[in-house]
N, C-alpha and C positions, 0 to 999 in steps of 0.2 A: 209189659209182658218181660220176663227175664229170656236170657239166652237160649237156656233150655227148654222152656216150655216154644219158645218160638222154633225149634229145630224141632222136635216133636212135631209140632202143626205141620210143618214145612214136609216131611217125613209122612205123615199120614195126609195131608195134599197129594204129593208124589204117585203114595201108593192108590188112591182113591183113581190119580189121571190115568197112570197102566192099567187099570182096571176099564176104566170108560173107551179107553184105545184097545182095549180087548175087545170088549162087549160090541166095539161099533163096530171093527171088523169083521164079529160073528155074523152080526147083523146084514153087515151088505153078503155079507157069502151066500146067507140066504136067498137075500131077496135077489140076489143074480141067480139063484139057482130057479128062485119061482118063477122069476118074468123068461128065462129059458124054456118051462114048463108052460108057461100061458103065450109064448110064441110060435108052440105047438099049433095049429088047427083042432089038431083029433083031441086035441083037451076040453073042447069044446063039448061033445057029444055026451057028453057026462056033465050037465047043467051043476050040481049038486056043492061036483067036484070043481066045478070053474071058479063056482062062486067062491069057495072054501079057500082055494088057495088066491085070487081075488083078494078077500077077508084077511088072509094073513098077510098078505102082502102090504097091505093099506097100515095093519097093525104094527107089523116093522118097520118102516118107514117113521110112524107115530112114535114109537121109541125112540128109535136111530136120530129123530127130531129132538127130544124130550134130553136124550142122553148126549147131543150135540152143545145144545145149550147148558147140559151143565160141565161139561168140558169147559168150554167158555168160562164160565165162572169160576172154576180151580185154576184153569190157566192165569187169567186176569189177579187172582190171590197167588198166585204162585209171583208173578210179576211183580207184584208189590213189595214181597218179601225180597226178591234180587234187588229191588230197587235200594230199599231201607240199607243192603249192607253195603 
């Protein structure tokens, strides 16, 4: 790869890393909100609502795990460019 292509790739990786971190922060905030709601015993008076919240919590956790894996891949790739310089 020539230097210009490498810089372009590193820039794209850094942008993706920023996007992932931002999305993870949003997901964490939503998870905390749902966990707080689920901690309130009154939420369980409506079975459908509590199931929806629990399902949403699982979905957010799965998305967070997938993004964390992608973030690890991106940071490893970025580290390999840092070592090359």
